[in-house]
Phi, psi and omega in degrees: 000141179281136178291147171266136176281126175248136165243123183250115177270131183085038200285350183249001174283183181298304179289316183295334177293317175302312180303309184305318172303312186295315182286334187285334182284335181264119180300348184280344181242151168249149196234136169232133181232142175228137166242179190288344173295324183279316184210142176272109190296342181267000168273083193298327177295314175304307179313307183299321177300310183294320177293309180299334172291329179272339180051055177288156176264344173225138172237124186238123182267090176258034172254184177148153170269124190232016170287090189298312178288334181301312182303332185272339193266326189217141186287326177297324174298317178293321171300322173291331175299317179295319181291323182272330180268337181239306185293314182296313177290335171301312175299307182301311172308320176298314179300312179295325173292319188285317184268007181059048173261150174281146180240134171239134173223146186251129174233201197226165174292339183297351173294338175257170168147347186281333189268106178279350183272344194256119190269327188235129182256139184272160180305319186284345190299158175278127177296146174211074191293145180255353172215171196295324177301312178298324180294322177294322182292313174309318181303317184288331174297310183309312187298322186286318175308312181306319185291321177290336173294326180283328183234099170306332186270357180292132178248128178217160172229118165275112182242120176265135174213183184200158170042061180289139172225162173147190181300147184288139173310165183270345182268168183283350177274345180302115176285153174283151185272180186301307182301324176298329178293317175299318176298327176293315181297316182303332179295330188241346183246147171278338175204145182229160174247139189222138180295130172250048170220186171066065180279133172207200179245137180263143187245115172279118185303327176290334175290318181290331169301317185287319180293320177308305185301318175300321176303323180281314186285336175257018178058039180297154181295150178298155174143200181265136178222133178263111182239107173222161166295149181295145173114123177255130177216157160284172172302313181308305182298332182283314178293329172295319182292321176308303176302321178294314182296324187275355186040051180263133173254117186200137177286135184238119178264125172285135183222170170267159182312320181295353169299328175247090187297128183226133179306308186274144176285127173259152174289138169298317176230125185219019189290139177259140181264122181261115187247343194234016180209156181300142181298144160284150176303161180306152173289338179296319184286324173301321184293322175295321176293322173307311182292332179289322179292000000 
């Protein structure tokens, strides 16, 4: 059987590194990975030329702008966010549609957030972002949907996920995850304060990468998928679980979000309900595996 070529953009980031590992192990795929060091993804003419030269059958966009507060604070940052979260996925979807490649794009639970009484969002629920970052992510989703309307045979997966954690990526821009930051704080402090609001779902990047491969390999239908590890938790609840697994004794104070002034508003509830794909394991089990490694 002929191998299918997969192109991963952002292959050295936190998620991209895991995607590379997952697809490299599968003999059904051959792999090409690009990161910002090799190619400026916002030079669209050059990007299109290079993609068409490679002729991939699957294009996975693991890039994106994720400085939530930066979008609110600086007009230049907001413009960059729209370029990376709306214009780039639009261009990649257009190219994918033209060359008949499947397109995978990751977006965020922050496309939701206005309805404070609804704790779990379904795939078909209407997005309602409450900050500029969420607006840029939702704008990208809409652009991909428009291309599907123009070309019914275009195959795509919009994957909404949240609160990623896992091994650090290979490039210098990869940020440490929430649990890594908490571990660092515990080394020097006797007590810490953690927000006991903003309930959502934590997602282990190796599990997300495996689920992405399954979507492609098993020919799931195009559309929106909510892929997170099972279980809803606040930052405070998750860090208690983390310290329990690590057997770290430290006082953790639950506080409201306004204890840490942040420019962008965060949704109180943005948990994602997975209705279209087999459930991923609980975030607690995934966290135990991460800490063993």
